[in-house]
C-alpha positions in Angstrom: -18.7 78.8 -5.5 -19.6 82.3 -4.5 -21.7 81.1 -1.3 -18.7 81.3 0.5 -18.0 84.9 0.0 -21.5 85.9 0.9 -21.1 86.1 4.4 -19.0 88.8 4.4 -21.4 91.1 1.4 -18.1 90.6 -0.5 -18.0 88.7 -4.3 -14.5 86.8 -5.2 -13.4 86.1 -8.6 -13.4 81.8 -8.6 -10.4 81.6 -11.1 -8.1 84.2 -9.5 -10.1 84.8 -5.9 -9.7 88.7 -6.1 -12.8 90.8 -4.8 -15.1 91.7 -7.5 -16.9 95.2 -8.2 -20.8 94.3 -9.4 -21.8 96.2 -12.2 -24.4 98.6 -11.5 -26.6 96.3 -14.0 -26.5 93.3 -11.7 -27.6 95.2 -8.4 -31.3 95.6 -9.4 -32.7 93.0 -11.2 -36.0 92.3 -11.6 -37.1 88.6 -11.1 -37.8 88.6 -15.2 -34.6 90.2 -15.9 -33.2 87.0 -13.7 -35.1 84.6 -15.6 -33.8 85.9 -19.1 -30.5 85.3 -17.5 -30.8 82.1 -16.5 -33.3 81.1 -18.8 -34.6 77.8 -16.4 -35.5 79.1 -13.1 -37.6 76.3 -12.2 -35.1 73.7 -13.8 -32.5 73.8 -11.1 -32.7 73.3 -7.2 -29.8 75.1 -5.7 -27.6 73.3 -3.6 -28.6 73.7 0.4 -31.7 75.6 -0.5 -34.6 74.4 0.4 -38.2 75.5 -1.3 -40.9 76.8 1.0 -44.2 75.9 0.1 -47.3 77.8 0.9 -50.9 76.9 0.7 -52.6 79.6 -1.2 -56.5 79.5 -0.6 -58.4 79.2 -3.9 -60.0 83.0 -4.9 -63.6 83.2 -4.5 -64.7 86.7 -6.2 -62.0 89.2 -7.7 -64.2 91.6 -7.0 -63.5 91.0 -3.2 -59.3 91.2 -3.9 -59.5 94.0 -5.4 -61.4 95.9 -2.2 -59.0 94.5 0.4 -56.0 95.8 -1.8 -57.5 99.1 -1.9 -58.5 99.3 2.1 -54.8 97.9 3.1 -53.5 100.5 0.6 -55.6 103.5 2.4 -55.0 101.7 6.3 -51.2 101.8 5.5 -51.0 104.7 3.7 -50.3 107.6 6.5 -48.4 106.0 9.5 -46.0 108.7 11.7 -42.4 107.6 12.4 -40.4 109.6 14.6 -37.0 110.9 13.1 -34.4 108.5 15.0 -36.9 105.7 13.8 -36.9 106.6 10.4 -33.1 106.7 9.9 -33.0 103.3 12.0 -35.4 102.0 9.2 -33.8 103.8 6.6 -30.4 101.8 7.6 -31.8 98.6 8.1 -33.4 98.5 4.5 -30.0 99.6 3.3 -28.3 96.5 4.8 -31.2 94.8 4.0 -31.0 95.4 0.2 -27.2 94.7 0.0 -27.3 91.6 1.6 -30.4 90.3 -0.6 -28.4 91.3 -3.7 -25.8 89.3 -2.8 -27.7 86.2 -1.7 -29.5 86.7 -5.0 -26.2 86.9 -7.1 -24.6 84.6 -5.3 -28.0 82.1 -5.9 -27.8 83.0 -9.2 -23.9 82.4 -9.9 -24.4 79.1 -8.3 -27.1 78.1 -10.8 -25.2 79.5 -13.9 -22.3 77.7 -12.1 -24.2 74.3 -12.7 -25.0 74.9 -15.9 -21.4 75.3 -17.5 -17.9 74.5 -16.8 -17.0 77.5 -15.4 -17.1 78.2 -12.1 -19.0 81.8 -11.7 -18.0 84.6 -10.6 -15.2 85.7 -12.5 -13.4 88.9 -13.3 -12.9 90.8 -16.1 -9.2 89.2 -17.0 -9.7 86.2 -16.3 -12.8 86.2 -18.4 -10.8 87.3 -21.6 -8.6 84.3 -20.9 -11.1 81.9 -20.7 -12.6 83.5 -24.0 -9.5 83.1 -25.4 -8.7 79.5 -24.3 -12.5 78.7 -25.7 -12.0 80.4 -29.2 -8.5 78.3 -29.3 -10.7 75.3 -28.7 -13.5 76.3 -31.1 -10.8 76.8 -33.8 -9.4 73.3 -33.3 -12.5 71.6 -33.3 -13.6 73.3 -36.3 -10.5 72.1 -37.9 -11.0 68.9 -36.4 -14.6 68.9 -38.4 -13.0 69.9 -42.0 -10.6 67.0 -41.2 -13.3 64.3 -40.5 -15.6 65.5 -43.4 -12.7 65.6 -46.3 -11.8 62.2 -45.0 -15.5 61.2 -45.3 -15.9 62.8 -48.6 -12.8 60.9 -50.0 -14.3 57.3 -48.4 -17.6 58.6 -50.6 -15.9 58.9 -54.0 -14.0 55.6 -53.2 -16.7 53.6 -52.5 -18.5 55.3 -55.6 -15.8 54.3 -58.0 -15.7 50.7 -56.9 -19.4 50.6 -57.0 -18.9 51.8 -61.1 -16.0 49.5 -61.5 -18.1 46.7 -60.1 -20.8 47.5 -62.3 -18.4 47.1 -65.4 -17.2 44.0 -64.2 -20.6 42.5 -63.2 -21.1 40.5 -66.3 -17.7 39.2 -66.9 -17.7 37.9 -63.6 -21.0 36.6 -63.5 -19.9 34.1 -66.4 -16.8 33.1 -64.6 -18.5 32.8 -61.4 -21.3 30.4 -63.1 -18.3 28.6 -64.8 -16.4 28.1 -61.8 -19.9 27.3 -59.7 -20.2 24.5 -62.7 -17.0 23.1 -62.2 -17.0 23.1 -58.4 -20.2 21.3 -58.7 -18.2 18.7 -61.0 -15.9 18.0 -58.4 -18.2 18.1 -55.7 -19.8 15.4 -57.3 -16.5 13.3 -57.6 -15.1 14.1 -54.3 -18.9 12.6 -53.0 -18.3 9.5 -55.2 -14.9 9.0 -53.7 -15.9 9.8 -50.3 -19.0 7.2 -50.7 -16.1 4.4 -51.7 -13.8 5.6 -48.7 -16.7 4.4 -46.6 -17.4 1.1 -47.9 -13.5 0.7 -48.0 -13.7 1.8 -44.2 -16.4 -0.9 -43.4 -15.1 -3.5 -45.0 -11.5 -3.0 -43.4 -13.5 -2.4 -40.0 -15.2 -5.9 -40.3 -12.0 -7.4 -41.1 -10.4 -5.4 -38.3 -12.9 -7.3 -36.1 -12.4 -10.4 -37.5 -8.4 -9.8 -36.8 -9.1 -9.1 -33.4 -11.5 -12.1 -32.7 -8.7 -14.6 -33.8 -5.9 -12.9 -32.2 -7.9 -13.1 -29.1 -8.4 -16.9 -29.5 -4.8 -17.3 -30.4 -3.8 -15.4 -27.4 -6.4 -17.4 -25.1 -4.7 -20.8 -26.6 -1.1 -19.6 -26.0 -2.1 -18.4 -22.5 -3.8 -21.6 -21.4 -0.9 -23.5 -23.2 1.5 -21.5 -21.3 -0.5 -22.0 -18.0 -0.8 -25.5 -18.7 2.9 -25.3 -19.1 3.4 -23.5 -15.9 1.4 -25.9 -14.2 3.4 -28.6 -15.6 6.8 -27.4 -14.7 5.3 -26.6 -11.1 4.3 -30.2 -10.4 7.7 -31.5 -12.0 9.8 -29.0 -9.3 7.4 -30.7 -6.8 8.0 -33.7 -8.0 11.8 -33.3 -8.1 11.8 -31.9 -4.8 9.9 -34.8 -3.4 12.5 -37.0 -5.2 15.5 -35.4 -3.6 13.8 -35.4 -0.1 13.2 -38.9 -0.4 16.5 -39.5 -1.7 18.1 -37.5 0.9 16.2 -39.4 3.7 17.0 -42.8 1.6 20.8 -41.7 2.1 20.4 -41.1 5.9 18.4 -44.1 6.0 21.1 -46.2 4.5 23.5 -44.6 6.8 21.5 -45.0 10.0 22.4 -48.5 11.9 19.6 -49.6 12.7 20.6 -51.8 15.2 22.7 -49.2 17.0 19.5 -47.3 16.9 17.2 -49.9 18.6 20.0 -51.0 21.3 21.9 -48.2 22.5 24.7 -49.5 24.5 26.6 -47.3 26.5 28.3 -46.2 30.2 27.2 -44.5 33.1 30.5 -44.6 35.7 31.3 -48.2 36.5 27.8 -49.6 35.4 27.3 -50.9 31.5 24.0 -49.6 30.3 21.6 -50.6 27.5 18.9 -48.1 26.3 19.7 -46.5 29.6 19.2 -49.3 31.6 21.9 -50.1 34.2 23.3 -53.8 34.5 24.5 -54.1 37.7 24.5 -52.9 41.0 26.9 -52.4 44.7 26.2 -50.9 47.8 27.4 -47.4 47.0 24.7 -46.9 43.9 22.4 -49.8 44.7 20.2 -50.3 41.5 16.8 -52.5 41.7 16.6 -55.6 40.1 13.3 -54.5 37.7 16.3 -52.1 36.5 18.8 -55.3 35.6 16.2 -58.0 34.5 14.7 -55.3 32.4 18.6 -54.8 30.8 19.4 -58.5 30.8 15.8 -58.8 28.7 17.4 -56.3 26.2 20.5 -58.6 25.8 18.6 -61.6 25.4 16.3 -59.4 22.8 19.4 -58.0 21.0 20.8 -61.6 20.6 18.0 -63.1 18.8 17.7 -60.3 16.7 21.4 -61.0 15.4 21.1 -64.6 15.6 17.8 -64.0 13.2 18.7 -61.1 10.6 22.4 -62.8 10.3 20.9 -66.4 10.1 23.0 -67.9 12.9 21.9 -71.1 14.1 22.6 -71.4 17.9 23.6 -75.4 19.1 21.8 -76.6 21.9 20.2 -72.8 23.0 17.0 -70.9 22.2 16.2 -67.6 23.1 13.0 -66.4 24.5 12.6 -62.7 24.9 9.9 -61.8 27.2 10.9 -58.2 28.6 12.0 -58.2 32.2 11.0 -62.4 32.1 12.8 -63.5 29.5 14.4 -67.0 29.6 16.9 -69.5 27.5 16.4 -72.9 26.9 19.2 -75.1 27.2 19.4 -78.9 25.4 20.5 -81.6 28.0 21.9 -84.2 26.1 21.6 -86.4 29.1 17.9 -85.9 29.8 17.2 -85.1 25.9 15.0 -82.3 26.7 15.3 -78.7 26.9 15.6 -76.9 30.4 14.3 -73.9 31.1 16.5 -71.0 32.6 15.0 -67.7 33.9 17.3 -65.0 32.6 15.8 -62.8 35.9 16.1 -62.6 39.6 14.2 -60.5 42.7 14.5 -59.6 46.0 12.1 -62.7 47.5 13.8 -65.1 49.9 14.9 -68.5 48.4 16.5 -71.3 50.4 19.3 -71.6 48.4 20.5 -68.2 49.5 21.3 -69.6 52.5 23.3 -72.4 51.3 24.6 -70.1 48.2 24.3 -72.4 45.7 23.8 -71.8 41.8 20.8 -70.6 40.7 18.9 -70.8 37.6 19.9 -66.7 37.1 23.6 -67.7 37.4 22.7 -70.9 34.9 21.2 -68.0 32.4 24.4 -65.6 32.8 26.4 -68.4 31.9 24.3 -69.6 29.1 24.7 -66.1 28.0 28.4 -66.0 27.1 28.4 -69.2 25.6 25.5 -68.0 23.1 27.7 -64.6 22.5 30.8 -67.1 21.6 28.7 -68.8 19.1 27.1 -65.7 17.5 30.4 -64.7 17.0 32.0 -67.3 15.7 28.9 -67.4 13.3 29.1 -63.9 12.0 32.9 -63.9 11.8 33.4 -67.4 9.8 30.9 -69.2 7.6 30.1 -72.6 8.6 29.6 -75.3 5.8 27.5 -77.5 8.0 25.2 -79.9 5.9 22.8 -79.6 8.6 22.3 -76.2 8.9 21.9 -76.5 4.9 19.4 -78.3 4.9 17.4 -76.9 7.5 17.4 -73.1 6.3 17.4 -74.0 2.5 20.1 -71.6 2.0 23.8 -70.5 3.6 24.3 -67.9 5.7 24.0 -63.9 4.4 27.9 -64.0 4.9 28.5 -67.1 3.2 29.1 -65.2 -0.3 30.5 -62.1 1.3 33.2 -63.5 3.8 36.8 -64.3 3.5 38.3 -67.3 4.7 40.1 -65.2 7.9 40.9 -65.7 11.1 38.2 -65.8 13.7 37.9 -62.4 15.5 38.3 -61.8 18.6 36.2 -60.3 21.6 37.3 -57.2 23.6 37.1 -59.8 26.4 37.9 -63.5 26.9 34.8 -65.2 28.2 35.8 -68.8 29.7 33.6 -71.1 31.6 31.1 -68.8 33.2 33.7 -65.8 33.7 34.7 -62.9 31.3 37.7 -61.6 31.6 38.5 -63.6 34.8 35.6 -62.2 37.1 32.5 -64.3 37.5 29.2 -63.6 36.3 27.5 -66.4 38.7 26.4 -64.7 42.4 25.4 -67.9 43.7 22.2 -66.2 45.6 24.4 -63.8 46.8 23.9 -59.8 46.3 25.5 -57.9 43.0 28.6 -56.2 44.4 31.4 -54.0 42.1 32.8 -57.0 40.6 30.0 -58.6 39.2 28.9 -55.1 37.9 32.2 -55.0 36.3 31.9 -58.2 34.7 28.4 -56.8 33.1 29.8 -54.0 31.6 32.5 -56.5 30.1 29.3 -58.4 28.8 27.6 -55.4 27.3 31.3 -54.3 25.6 31.4 -58.0 23.9 27.4 -57.3 22.6 28.3 -54.1 21.5 31.2 -55.4 19.7 28.9 -58.6 18.0 26.4 -55.8 17.0 28.7 -53.6 15.4 30.4 -56.0 13.4 27.2 -58.3 12.5 25.7 -54.8 11.0 28.8 -54.0 9.4 28.2 -57.2 7.5 24.8 -57.0 7.1 25.3 -54.0 5.6 28.3 -54.9 3.2 25.9 -58.2 2.1 23.2 -56.0 1.2 25.1 -53.6 -0.8 26.2 -56.6 -2.7 22.4 -58.0 -3.3 21.5 -54.7 -4.7 24.6 -54.3 -7.0 23.8 -58.2 -8.2 20.0 -57.3 -8.8 20.8 -54.4 -10.8 23.3 -56.1 -13.1 
């Protein structure tokens, strides 16, 4: 705007920025003329300008104001000034007048710029250009107005024609609409009836569907229960089958297991023969206590008693009394016609017979054991036809029906007159030595052979009996 140029007392065109020459008609404008140009002087607040308010005291008497004005004029009418002072005052008045005019014009142009889209002041050439542009804009606006007016008139004519046609066709259309309305009402009634029928049918189908669902659920529950029972039954069958197979396997294991071999384990430990890990024998390099020896002999007597019982062998002139470490053997004395008792155990206690090295009860018991082994071996390898034996037991031996008439099975070591394989079994109150220990080892070997042979015969007899019972 023109506010920046007012400082140098020159106004410039706000469009081309060239200096302007103010027309003389604008140099001394009265307030009324300015108001006429601006038209709304009090409606705008100039930017950057602050209005100063003065408090004017109320006037009580108009005549007082007139008197004051007259007195002031009389006082100020005659003032004497020097020439230099008068010239300086004239220059200052001229400068103040020009500055005041430019400020006034600047404010006026600012107000005019605010009221329009043109930034004032402008030169005459720029004014002509703006006037030409505004004229073109005006012509274009008039043409646009005429176009809209013509289009509006056209729309009004078309609307009028439509109203005329509508009035002409109104009566015929009303009759057609009435007929169509009646037709549609009839169709609506039919559709409502059909809808009601469909609703009833849907209700019946829903009830039937509910019944079918209940029946289907009952059927599925019944099938599930049957399936569950079948699964439980199959599971129980599998359990029983597993138990049966387990029992059958155990039965096969038990059938293959020799109870006598498991009960009486005869083996050797260096120079010693052992039965159930009890050493039978002793010598100076490896002494064995009599308690262990007595226990081993007790196991031998128990084994012989078991074989005679299971195989139903009748011992001639002998009876076995297995009593652990204090087992005994009874022998029938033909001269005395009574049973003699021989102790099959020994101890470290002092006896008079040891001084004379006489035959002891322990020696006689060992000799009886050899004789009993021979009788049992003969009995299990060859059936007996003794009528007394049949009358006493009311049945023959378990081997009578299963053994062929074969030759006697020989024992591994020959036993004759208190010796086994030529080694004596009697100590005659002496201490055990290596020779006697070897003889006891041979004795256990014969007993082991007797155990194995009798076990096989018992198994064969059991198989034949099971086969006969099955048929």
